Every structure is written in structure tokens, then in C-alpha cells.
Backbone and ligand atoms as CSV (ligand in chain L), in Angstrom:
chain,resi,resn,atom,element,x,y,z
A,1,MET,N,N,306.631,184.905,185.048
A,1,MET,CA,C,306.506,183.866,183.970
A,1,MET,C,C,305.906,184.462,182.634
A,2,SER,N,N,306.555,184.246,181.510
A,2,SER,CA,C,306.367,184.878,180.244
A,2,SER,C,C,305.208,183.799,179.619
A,3,THR,N,N,304.391,184.413,178.868
A,3,THR,CA,C,303.429,183.524,177.991
A,3,THR,C,C,303.825,183.700,176.696
A,4,THR,N,N,303.587,182.509,175.795
A,4,THR,CA,C,303.845,182.588,174.567
A,4,THR,C,C,302.734,183.291,173.755
A,5,PRO,N,N,303.001,184.221,172.660
A,5,PRO,CA,C,302.063,184.806,172.037
A,5,PRO,C,C,301.064,183.891,171.106
A,6,GLN,N,N,299.936,184.128,171.262
A,6,GLN,CA,C,298.949,183.211,170.306
A,6,GLN,C,C,298.743,183.775,169.087
A,7,THR,N,N,298.776,185.025,169.014
A,7,THR,CA,C,298.350,185.849,167.775
A,7,THR,C,C,299.491,186.858,167.329
A,8,PRO,N,N,299.406,187.006,165.846
A,8,PRO,CA,C,300.458,188.158,165.283
A,8,PRO,C,C,300.278,189.249,166.074
A,9,PHE,N,N,298.923,189.536,166.587
A,9,PHE,CA,C,298.676,190.953,167.062
A,9,PHE,C,C,299.483,191.063,168.432
A,10,GLN,N,N,299.461,189.939,169.296
A,10,GLN,CA,C,300.125,190.250,170.439
A,10,GLN,C,C,301.590,190.496,170.224
A,11,ILE,N,N,302.079,189.862,169.154
A,11,ILE,CA,C,303.657,190.184,168.938
A,11,ILE,C,C,303.790,191.631,168.288
A,12,LEU,N,N,302.882,192.006,167.560
A,12,LEU,CA,C,303.223,193.336,166.993
A,12,LEU,C,C,302.563,194.634,167.554
A,13,GLY,N,N,301.401,194.573,168.187
A,13,GLY,CA,C,300.704,195.490,168.867
A,13,GLY,C,C,300.168,196.247,167.618
A,14,GLU,N,N,299.239,197.314,167.955
A,14,GLU,CA,C,298.923,198.240,167.056
A,14,GLU,C,C,299.891,199.202,166.230
A,15,VAL,N,N,300.857,199.586,166.965
A,15,VAL,CA,C,301.894,200.405,166.415
A,15,VAL,C,C,302.680,199.515,165.470
A,16,GLY,N,N,302.786,198.191,165.773
A,16,GLY,CA,C,303.799,197.247,164.946
A,16,GLY,C,C,302.911,197.021,163.523
A,17,VAL,N,N,301.551,196.737,163.593
A,17,VAL,CA,C,300.791,196.559,162.404
A,17,VAL,C,C,300.946,197.682,161.497
A,18,ARG,N,N,300.730,198.937,162.091
A,18,ARG,CA,C,300.761,200.180,161.407
A,18,ARG,C,C,302.153,200.536,160.547
A,19,ALA,N,N,303.357,200.002,161.399
A,19,ALA,CA,C,304.495,200.166,160.815
A,19,ALA,C,C,304.715,199.072,159.753
A,20,LEU,N,N,304.076,198.062,159.677
A,20,LEU,CA,C,304.191,196.948,158.755
A,20,LEU,C,C,303.428,197.524,157.639
A,21,CYS,N,N,302.460,198.026,157.588
A,21,CYS,CA,C,301.449,198.484,156.319
A,21,CYS,C,C,301.934,199.878,155.818
A,22,ASP,N,N,302.929,200.662,156.872
A,22,ASP,CA,C,303.539,201.756,156.057
A,22,ASP,C,C,304.685,201.210,155.054
A,23,SER,N,N,305.368,200.247,155.519
A,23,SER,CA,C,306.621,199.490,154.817
A,23,SER,C,C,306.050,199.045,153.654
A,24,PHE,N,N,304.636,198.277,153.767
A,24,PHE,CA,C,304.167,197.537,152.867
A,24,PHE,C,C,304.140,198.353,151.625
A,25,TYR,N,N,303.406,199.640,151.770
A,25,TYR,CA,C,302.783,200.481,150.622
A,25,TYR,C,C,304.223,201.104,150.040
A,26,ASP,N,N,305.235,201.607,151.136
A,26,ASP,CA,C,306.511,202.214,150.593
A,26,ASP,C,C,307.132,201.144,149.589
A,27,ILE,N,N,307.274,199.792,150.030
A,27,ILE,CA,C,307.802,199.056,149.158
A,27,ILE,C,C,307.073,198.869,147.757
A,28,MET,N,N,305.820,198.822,147.886
A,28,MET,CA,C,304.958,198.499,146.769
A,28,MET,C,C,305.303,199.927,145.795
A,29,ASP,N,N,305.495,200.916,146.447
A,29,ASP,CA,C,305.720,202.251,145.506
A,29,ASP,C,C,307.026,202.224,144.794
A,30,ARG,N,N,308.041,201.475,145.275
A,30,ARG,CA,C,309.478,201.667,144.893
A,30,ARG,C,C,309.884,200.323,144.310
A,31,LEU,N,N,309.352,199.255,144.579
A,31,LEU,CA,C,309.818,197.901,143.884
A,31,LEU,C,C,309.457,197.639,142.397
A,32,PRO,N,N,310.346,197.522,141.528
A,32,PRO,CA,C,309.855,197.286,140.014
A,32,PRO,C,C,308.957,196.167,139.834
A,33,GLU,N,N,309.337,195.098,140.792
A,33,GLU,CA,C,308.474,193.705,140.659
A,33,GLU,C,C,307.014,194.131,141.069
A,34,ALA,N,N,306.758,195.041,141.641
A,34,ALA,CA,C,305.353,195.307,141.995
A,34,ALA,C,C,304.768,196.390,141.316
A,35,ALA,N,N,305.421,197.025,140.194
A,35,ALA,CA,C,304.710,198.112,139.528
A,35,ALA,C,C,303.446,197.809,138.953
A,36,GLY,N,N,303.177,196.467,138.664
A,36,GLY,CA,C,301.937,196.047,138.099
A,36,GLY,C,C,300.589,196.375,139.040
A,37,ILE,N,N,300.733,196.187,140.316
A,37,ILE,CA,C,299.934,196.528,141.366
A,37,ILE,C,C,299.827,197.803,141.916
A,38,ARG,N,N,301.173,198.407,141.918
A,38,ARG,CA,C,301.191,199.834,142.254
A,38,ARG,C,C,300.311,200.599,141.183
A,39,ALA,N,N,300.314,200.114,139.957
A,39,ALA,CA,C,299.559,201.088,139.016
A,39,ALA,C,C,298.098,201.037,139.280
A,40,LEU,N,N,297.398,199.956,139.970
A,40,LEU,CA,C,296.122,200.028,140.284
A,40,LEU,C,C,295.742,200.923,141.268
A,41,HIS,N,N,296.426,201.267,142.095
A,41,HIS,CA,C,296.409,201.986,143.209
A,41,HIS,C,C,296.393,203.551,142.875
A,42,ALA,N,N,295.754,204.278,143.784
A,42,ALA,CA,C,295.670,205.977,143.467
A,42,ALA,C,C,297.093,206.393,143.843
A,43,LYS,N,N,297.345,207.699,143.300
A,43,LYS,CA,C,298.608,208.357,143.601
A,43,LYS,C,C,298.915,208.371,145.134
A,44,ASP,N,N,298.067,208.767,145.857
A,44,ASP,CA,C,298.342,208.784,147.419
A,44,ASP,C,C,298.041,207.656,148.168
A,45,LEU,N,N,299.222,206.928,148.664
A,45,LEU,CA,C,298.943,205.770,149.314
A,45,LEU,C,C,298.647,205.774,150.881
A,46,ALA,N,N,298.756,207.101,151.330
A,46,ALA,CA,C,298.428,207.127,152.695
A,46,ALA,C,C,297.025,206.732,153.156
A,47,PRO,N,N,295.972,206.912,152.680
A,47,PRO,CA,C,294.636,206.291,152.889
A,47,PRO,C,C,294.567,204.790,152.958
A,48,MET,N,N,295.479,204.296,152.179
A,48,MET,CA,C,295.417,202.689,151.904
A,48,MET,C,C,296.356,202.188,153.127
A,49,LYS,N,N,297.472,202.900,153.454
A,49,LYS,CA,C,298.262,202.416,154.689
A,49,LYS,C,C,297.157,202.350,155.859
A,50,GLU,N,N,296.371,203.346,156.183
A,50,GLU,CA,C,295.439,203.484,157.323
A,50,GLU,C,C,294.462,202.222,157.083
A,51,LYS,N,N,293.879,202.104,155.827
A,51,LYS,CA,C,292.831,201.081,155.634
A,51,LYS,C,C,293.480,199.591,155.773
A,52,LEU,N,N,294.491,199.321,155.180
A,52,LEU,CA,C,295.151,198.149,155.252
A,52,LEU,C,C,295.557,197.843,156.904
A,53,ALA,N,N,296.032,198.677,157.540
A,53,ALA,CA,C,296.380,198.463,158.887
A,53,ALA,C,C,295.148,198.320,159.769
A,54,ASP,N,N,294.172,198.988,159.527
A,54,ASP,CA,C,292.737,198.869,160.354
A,54,ASP,C,C,292.407,197.368,159.969
A,55,TYR,N,N,292.453,197.110,158.919
A,55,TYR,CA,C,292.092,195.742,158.270
A,55,TYR,C,C,292.734,194.540,159.369
A,56,LEU,N,N,294.036,194.775,158.910
A,56,LEU,CA,C,295.032,193.539,159.382
A,56,LEU,C,C,295.035,193.632,160.984
A,57,ILE,N,N,294.771,194.712,161.655
A,57,ILE,CA,C,294.745,194.712,163.264
A,57,ILE,C,C,293.570,193.655,163.583
A,58,GLY,N,N,292.599,193.716,162.980
A,58,GLY,CA,C,291.489,192.853,163.376
A,58,GLY,C,C,291.868,191.275,162.899
A,59,TRP,N,N,292.270,191.306,161.797
A,59,TRP,CA,C,292.616,189.945,161.128
A,59,TRP,C,C,293.632,189.319,161.979
A,60,MET,N,N,294.537,190.020,162.580
A,60,MET,CA,C,295.713,189.387,163.182
A,60,MET,C,C,295.144,189.134,164.869
A,61,GLY,N,N,294.023,189.243,165.124
A,61,GLY,CA,C,293.763,188.896,166.408
A,61,GLY,C,C,293.460,190.252,167.373
A,62,GLY,N,N,293.591,191.452,166.778
A,62,GLY,CA,C,293.447,192.718,167.742
A,62,GLY,C,C,292.009,193.116,167.561
A,63,PRO,N,N,291.670,194.238,168.015
A,63,PRO,CA,C,290.298,194.928,167.861
A,63,PRO,C,C,289.926,195.186,166.369
A,64,PRO,N,N,288.787,195.176,166.306
A,64,PRO,CA,C,288.184,195.116,164.799
A,64,PRO,C,C,288.024,196.489,164.219
A,65,ARG,N,N,289.123,197.175,164.042
A,65,ARG,CA,C,289.224,198.599,163.643
A,65,ARG,C,C,288.393,198.846,162.171
A,66,TYR,N,N,288.493,197.947,161.369
A,66,TYR,CA,C,288.013,198.189,159.940
A,66,TYR,C,C,286.520,198.108,160.012
A,67,ALA,N,N,286.099,197.036,160.718
A,67,ALA,CA,C,284.722,196.522,160.945
A,67,ALA,C,C,284.212,197.785,161.660
A,68,GLU,N,N,284.667,198.360,162.692
A,68,GLU,CA,C,284.277,199.683,163.246
A,68,GLU,C,C,284.004,200.918,162.586
A,69,LYS,N,N,285.003,200.995,161.489
A,69,LYS,CA,C,284.807,202.180,160.607
A,69,LYS,C,C,283.927,201.659,159.361
A,70,HIS,N,N,283.914,200.589,158.745
A,70,HIS,CA,C,283.191,200.307,157.525
A,70,HIS,C,C,282.157,199.498,157.647
A,71,GLY,N,N,281.853,198.726,158.864
A,71,GLY,CA,C,280.717,197.794,159.072
A,71,GLY,C,C,280.834,196.429,158.496
A,72,THR,N,N,281.995,196.414,157.711
A,72,THR,CA,C,282.141,194.962,157.157
A,72,THR,C,C,283.726,194.633,157.273
A,73,VAL,N,N,283.911,193.476,156.934
A,73,VAL,CA,C,285.348,192.969,156.743
A,73,VAL,C,C,285.517,192.122,155.372
A,74,CYS,N,N,284.566,192.232,154.501
A,74,CYS,CA,C,284.484,191.768,153.423
A,74,CYS,C,C,285.364,192.516,152.363
A,75,MET,N,N,286.372,191.787,151.656
A,75,MET,CA,C,287.304,192.258,150.862
A,75,MET,C,C,286.980,191.851,149.419
A,76,THR,N,N,285.936,191.363,149.238
A,76,THR,CA,C,285.542,191.054,147.701
A,76,THR,C,C,285.198,192.271,146.869
A,77,GLU,N,N,284.081,193.150,147.456
A,77,GLU,CA,C,283.758,194.261,146.871
A,77,GLU,C,C,284.706,195.322,146.526
A,78,PRO,N,N,285.664,195.628,147.598
A,78,PRO,CA,C,286.534,196.809,147.304
A,78,PRO,C,C,287.421,196.198,146.073
A,79,HIS,N,N,287.535,195.057,145.969
A,79,HIS,CA,C,288.604,194.372,144.939
A,79,HIS,C,C,288.020,194.021,143.790
A,80,ALA,N,N,286.710,194.048,143.553
A,80,ALA,CA,C,285.888,193.605,142.273
A,80,ALA,C,C,286.269,194.432,141.144
A,81,PRO,N,N,286.675,195.926,141.264
A,81,PRO,CA,C,286.899,196.451,139.985
A,81,PRO,C,C,288.374,196.190,139.379
A,82,TYR,N,N,289.290,195.561,140.049
A,82,TYR,CA,C,290.618,195.088,139.732
A,82,TYR,C,C,290.624,193.805,139.147
A,83,HIS,N,N,291.602,193.600,138.354
A,83,HIS,CA,C,292.013,192.338,137.901
A,83,HIS,C,C,292.993,191.681,138.779
A,84,ILE,N,N,292.788,190.789,139.806
A,84,ILE,CA,C,293.571,190.146,140.695
A,84,ILE,C,C,293.811,188.842,140.240
A,85,GLY,N,N,294.887,188.444,139.566
A,85,GLY,CA,C,295.153,187.060,139.325
A,85,GLY,C,C,296.031,186.568,140.084
A,86,PRO,N,N,296.877,185.412,139.831
A,86,PRO,CA,C,298.059,184.976,140.467
A,86,PRO,C,C,299.294,185.824,140.494
A,87,VAL,N,N,299.278,186.717,139.466
A,87,VAL,CA,C,300.677,187.573,139.195
A,87,VAL,C,C,300.494,188.797,140.259
A,88,GLU,N,N,299.180,189.183,140.252
A,88,GLU,CA,C,299.117,190.190,141.125
A,88,GLU,C,C,298.985,189.805,142.627
A,89,ARG,N,N,298.252,188.610,142.856
A,89,ARG,CA,C,298.588,188.112,144.153
A,89,ARG,C,C,299.962,187.961,144.745
A,90,ASP,N,N,300.898,187.341,143.766
A,90,ASP,CA,C,302.114,187.182,144.278
A,90,ASP,C,C,302.925,188.216,144.353
A,91,GLN,N,N,302.590,189.504,143.644
A,91,GLN,CA,C,303.343,190.817,143.743
A,91,GLN,C,C,302.864,191.337,145.163
A,92,TRP,N,N,301.662,191.121,145.503
A,92,TRP,CA,C,301.228,191.724,146.882
A,92,TRP,C,C,302.110,190.903,147.954
A,93,LEU,N,N,301.995,189.667,147.929
A,93,LEU,CA,C,302.858,188.713,148.764
A,93,LEU,C,C,304.367,188.944,148.959
A,94,LEU,N,N,304.846,189.399,147.907
A,94,LEU,CA,C,306.216,189.716,147.857
A,94,LEU,C,C,306.380,190.936,148.649
A,95,CYS,N,N,305.612,192.062,148.396
A,95,CYS,CA,C,305.835,193.215,149.179
A,95,CYS,C,C,305.652,193.030,150.710
A,96,MET,N,N,304.645,192.148,151.089
A,96,MET,CA,C,304.183,191.732,152.409
A,96,MET,C,C,305.585,190.924,152.941
A,97,ASP,N,N,306.348,190.221,152.254
A,97,ASP,CA,C,307.321,189.581,152.869
A,97,ASP,C,C,308.447,190.501,153.052
A,98,LYS,N,N,308.805,191.421,152.201
A,98,LYS,CA,C,309.808,192.379,152.334
A,98,LYS,C,C,309.470,193.490,153.341
A,99,ALA,N,N,308.236,193.593,153.671
A,99,ALA,CA,C,307.890,194.481,154.617
A,99,ALA,C,C,308.025,193.976,155.970
A,100,LEU,N,N,307.925,192.687,156.151
A,100,LEU,CA,C,308.042,191.884,157.241
A,100,LEU,C,C,309.382,192.048,157.623
A,101,GLN,N,N,310.278,191.711,156.569
A,101,GLN,CA,C,311.827,191.816,156.805
A,101,GLN,C,C,312.023,193.314,157.327
A,102,GLU,N,N,311.639,194.350,156.459
A,102,GLU,CA,C,311.822,195.499,156.932
A,102,GLU,C,C,311.702,195.877,158.461
A,103,ILE,N,N,310.611,195.478,158.675
A,103,ILE,CA,C,310.291,195.968,159.993
A,103,ILE,C,C,311.083,194.877,161.099
A,104,GLY,N,N,311.747,194.008,160.821
A,104,GLY,CA,C,312.458,193.121,161.756
A,104,GLY,C,C,311.734,192.107,162.159
A,105,ALA,N,N,310.655,191.465,161.673
A,105,ALA,CA,C,309.769,190.617,162.106
A,105,ALA,C,C,310.663,189.223,162.584
A,106,SER,N,N,310.244,188.591,163.531
A,106,SER,CA,C,310.993,187.414,163.917
A,106,SER,C,C,310.528,186.222,163.121
A,107,ASP,N,N,311.423,185.300,163.280
A,107,ASP,CA,C,311.096,184.198,162.397
A,107,ASP,C,C,309.662,183.370,163.024
A,108,GLU,N,N,309.539,183.653,164.294
A,108,GLU,CA,C,308.234,182.997,164.760
A,108,GLU,C,C,307.082,183.633,164.092
A,109,LEU,N,N,307.120,185.055,163.977
A,109,LEU,CA,C,306.063,185.853,163.391
A,109,LEU,C,C,305.896,185.447,161.833
A,110,VAL,N,N,307.076,185.588,161.185
A,110,VAL,CA,C,306.908,185.014,159.886
A,110,VAL,C,C,306.236,183.650,159.620
A,111,HIS,N,N,306.668,182.840,160.428
A,111,HIS,CA,C,306.167,181.479,160.415
A,111,HIS,C,C,304.663,181.507,160.500
A,112,MET,N,N,304.301,182.316,161.573
A,112,MET,CA,C,302.841,182.134,161.933
A,112,MET,C,C,302.062,182.701,160.915
A,113,LEU,N,N,302.647,183.668,160.104
A,113,LEU,CA,C,301.886,184.391,159.061
A,113,LEU,C,C,301.763,183.661,157.632
A,114,LYS,N,N,302.643,182.757,157.564
A,114,LYS,CA,C,303.070,182.499,156.024
A,114,LYS,C,C,301.810,181.907,155.339
A,115,VAL,N,N,301.272,180.826,155.874
A,115,VAL,CA,C,299.909,180.072,155.300
A,115,VAL,C,C,298.692,181.094,155.273
A,116,PRO,N,N,298.496,181.624,156.666
A,116,PRO,CA,C,297.307,182.595,156.361
A,116,PRO,C,C,297.390,183.541,155.571
A,117,MET,N,N,298.585,184.342,155.659
A,117,MET,CA,C,298.781,185.378,154.694
A,117,MET,C,C,298.393,185.084,153.123
A,118,PHE,N,N,298.951,183.924,152.633
A,118,PHE,CA,C,298.714,183.304,151.335
A,118,PHE,C,C,297.333,183.063,151.182
A,119,ARG,N,N,296.665,182.558,152.190
A,119,ARG,CA,C,295.171,182.203,152.007
A,119,ARG,C,C,294.439,183.554,151.731
A,120,VAL,N,N,294.736,184.555,152.450
A,120,VAL,CA,C,293.978,185.860,152.558
A,120,VAL,C,C,294.129,186.513,151.162
A,121,ALA,N,N,295.461,186.330,150.808
A,121,ALA,CA,C,295.800,187.057,149.279
A,121,ALA,C,C,294.961,186.254,148.310
A,122,ASP,N,N,295.093,185.074,148.289
A,122,ASP,CA,C,294.343,184.093,147.407
A,122,ASP,C,C,292.816,184.208,147.254
A,123,ALA,N,N,292.485,184.545,148.660
A,123,ALA,CA,C,290.874,185.039,148.687
A,123,ALA,C,C,290.402,186.171,148.009
A,124,VAL,N,N,291.342,187.069,147.968
A,124,VAL,CA,C,291.226,188.493,147.151
A,124,VAL,C,C,291.255,188.099,145.647
A,125,ARG,N,N,291.864,187.044,145.354
A,125,ARG,CA,C,292.254,186.748,143.890
A,125,ARG,C,C,290.773,186.676,143.255
A,126,ASN,N,N,290.506,187.312,142.165
A,126,ASN,CA,C,289.053,187.122,141.567
A,126,ASN,C,C,289.298,186.642,140.018
A,127,LYS,N,N,290.374,186.356,139.539
A,127,LYS,CA,C,290.687,185.868,138.278
A,127,LYS,C,C,291.911,184.694,138.415
A,128,SER,N,N,291.603,183.579,137.371
A,128,SER,CA,C,292.563,182.659,137.594
A,128,SER,C,C,293.733,182.814,136.766
A,129,ARG,N,N,293.804,183.837,135.645
A,129,ARG,CA,C,294.894,183.950,134.927
A,129,ARG,C,C,295.500,185.429,135.028
A,130,PRO,N,N,296.727,185.454,134.647
A,130,PRO,CA,C,297.343,186.752,134.517
A,130,PRO,C,C,296.606,187.711,133.362
A,131,SER,N,N,296.560,189.030,133.664
A,131,SER,CA,C,295.708,189.908,132.906
A,131,SER,C,C,296.503,189.961,131.396
A,132,SER,N,N,295.804,190.275,130.283
A,132,SER,CA,C,296.388,190.563,129.075
A,132,SER,C,C,297.586,191.377,129.153
A,133,ALA,N,N,297.678,192.547,129.949
A,133,ALA,CA,C,298.945,193.260,130.198
A,133,ALA,C,C,300.008,192.619,130.499
A,134,THR,N,N,300.042,191.407,131.314
A,134,THR,CA,C,301.015,190.807,131.759
A,134,THR,C,C,301.431,189.372,131.150
A,135,THR,N,N,300.457,189.293,130.105
A,135,THR,CA,C,300.967,187.982,129.231
A,135,THR,C,C,301.647,188.261,127.948
A,136,ASN,N,N,302.423,187.429,127.535
A,136,ASN,CA,C,303.216,187.573,126.458
A,136,ASN,C,C,302.444,188.022,125.046
A,137,PRO,N,N,302.680,189.345,124.684
A,137,PRO,CA,C,301.932,189.811,123.470
A,137,PRO,C,C,302.108,188.795,122.269
A,138,ASN,N,N,303.144,188.077,122.227
A,138,ASN,CA,C,303.351,187.089,120.835
A,138,ASN,C,C,302.402,185.985,120.918
A,139,ILE,N,N,302.076,185.722,122.077
A,139,ILE,CA,C,301.118,184.618,122.131
A,139,ILE,C,C,299.561,184.993,121.791
A,140,ILE,N,N,299.269,184.684,120.791
A,140,ILE,CA,C,297.815,185.028,120.117
A,140,ILE,C,C,296.792,184.414,121.075
A,141,ALA,N,N,296.824,183.204,120.975
A,141,ALA,CA,C,295.700,182.295,121.493
A,141,ALA,C,C,296.663,181.411,122.416
A,142,ALA,N,N,296.067,181.643,123.736
A,142,ALA,CA,C,296.645,180.734,124.770
A,142,ALA,C,C,295.510,180.116,125.165
A,143,GLY,N,N,295.577,178.714,125.140
A,143,GLY,CA,C,294.680,177.585,125.574
A,143,GLY,C,C,293.528,177.993,126.210
L,1,HEM,C1,C,296.327,190.038,146.282
L,1,HEM,C2,C,296.508,191.310,145.762
L,1,HEM,C3,C,295.709,192.389,146.118
L,1,HEM,C4,C,295.666,193.598,145.184
L,1,HEM,C5,C,296.384,193.665,143.639
L,1,HEM,C6,C,294.865,194.607,145.755
L,1,HEM,C7,C,294.790,195.756,145.319
L,1,HEM,C8,C,293.895,196.780,145.703
L,1,HEM,C9,C,293.580,197.883,145.290
L,1,HEM,C10,C,293.788,198.274,143.778
L,1,HEM,C11,C,292.613,198.706,146.225
L,1,HEM,C12,C,291.892,199.989,145.926
L,1,HEM,C13,C,293.033,201.000,146.215
L,1,HEM,C14,C,292.574,202.355,146.090
L,1,HEM,O1,O,291.335,202.801,146.252
L,1,HEM,O2,O,293.523,203.266,145.665
L,1,HEM,C15,C,292.515,197.779,147.325
L,1,HEM,C16,C,291.935,198.269,148.416
L,1,HEM,C17,C,292.092,197.530,149.806
L,1,HEM,N1,N,292.677,196.494,149.813
L,1,HEM,FE1,FE,293.747,195.381,148.375
L,1,HEM,N2,N,294.686,194.096,147.074
L,1,HEM,C18,C,295.120,192.963,147.136
L,1,HEM,C19,C,295.017,192.025,148.337
L,1,HEM,C20,C,294.455,192.516,149.694
L,1,HEM,C21,C,294.680,191.568,150.750
L,1,HEM,C22,C,295.170,190.361,150.809
L,1,HEM,C23,C,294.113,192.452,151.696
L,1,HEM,C24,C,293.940,192.312,153.138
L,1,HEM,C25,C,294.608,191.220,153.765
L,1,HEM,C26,C,293.672,193.966,151.126
L,1,HEM,C27,C,293.072,194.819,151.988
L,1,HEM,C28,C,292.514,195.960,151.202
L,1,HEM,C29,C,291.849,197.062,151.977
L,1,HEM,C30,C,291.536,197.257,153.595
L,1,HEM,C31,C,291.681,197.892,150.881
L,1,HEM,C32,C,290.648,199.204,151.115
L,1,HEM,C33,C,289.159,198.990,151.010
L,1,HEM,C34,C,288.318,200.104,151.142
L,1,HEM,O3,O,288.320,200.844,150.147
L,1,HEM,O4,O,287.696,200.257,152.249
L,1,HEM,N3,N,294.073,193.712,149.746
L,1,HEM,N4,N,293.374,196.811,147.211
């Protein structure tokens, strides 16, 4: 008798979450639409692949890898130095959507993650507006 998976981690396993995060940052690195958030990151994305996977393994219902290594799962502080508004959030989510496609995620998994992934990305957002770098330079005073 097979049981229905209750968590994304049960579907992906640790190897699958790591593959997702490898794809995520490879996509961020090459996708013109994600150039804005790529520029916020260091040149070498390998440490980020590992950290995001550590974080998502626990977040998806698996063992708390990030908490074991860093003693916290709070994402406010590591993101505080960066301007993360709706544009940056949506670029991040676009990379995640494409990474899920690239690893061949099932419709069930994509559906399971859709709302929670938006919520976690929106929780990392620390600005309500696009940065001046992404707003129209011809608009001098926007409301
Ligand atoms: C919403 C748009 C987001 C942007 C623009 C963004 C950007 C960044 C940047 C620039 C860093 C520092 C990278 C470096 O040191 O080179 C970082 C770190 C990190 N981000 Fe994000 N991030 C976003 C959302 C998220 C979300 C939703 C998660 C988790 C689900 C996440 C997980 C992490 C982790 C685990 C780190 C490493 C923290 C550490 O240093 O231990 N990020 N992020």
C-alpha cells in the first residue's frame, strides 16, 4: 500500500532539494530577467546553493540542516543589507518556478509549493517599492 506524501521533502528527498537549489542558482546566473538579483550575490554561487538547500530541506519538512549549522532559521538578518522589494521577490520566484520545471517536479509538488513559496519569498521582502535602480529614471517624483 502506498501512502500519499504529506510534505515536499517526502517527494524530493535531500538529493532532490539539493538538485533544485543547484538549478535555482544556475538559472539565476543565466536568466536576463533575474540579472537584478544576480547582481546582489557574490560571484561564486556554490556556497549559496548549499545554504539555500540546507534551509529548504528543513522548511520542506525534512531535517533542520540550516538550524544545525547556523543555530537559527531567521532569514530577516541575512537579507537586511539588500533592497528586496516586489521586483526582487518576483525575480526570485521566477527562478524557483523555472528550477522546479528543470528538475521535472510533478504537478502535485508544484501545487503544494505555490502558496507557501510565495509567502516565504514575500516574508523576506523588506521594501514595499522597487529600488531606484529598477524604476523609470524619467519619473522624477513618484507619489
Ligand atoms: C525574495 C528575494 C530574495 C533575494 C533578492 C535574496 C537575496 C539574497 C542575497 C543577496 C543573499 C546573500 C548572498 C551572498 O552572501 O552572496 C541571500 C542569502 C540567503 N538567502 Fe536569500 N534572497 C531572497 C529570498 C530568499 C528566500 C525566500 C529564501 C529561503 C526560502 C532565501 C534564503 C537565503 C539563505 C539561506 C541565504 C544565506 C544566509 C546565510 O548567509 O546564512 N532567500 N539572499
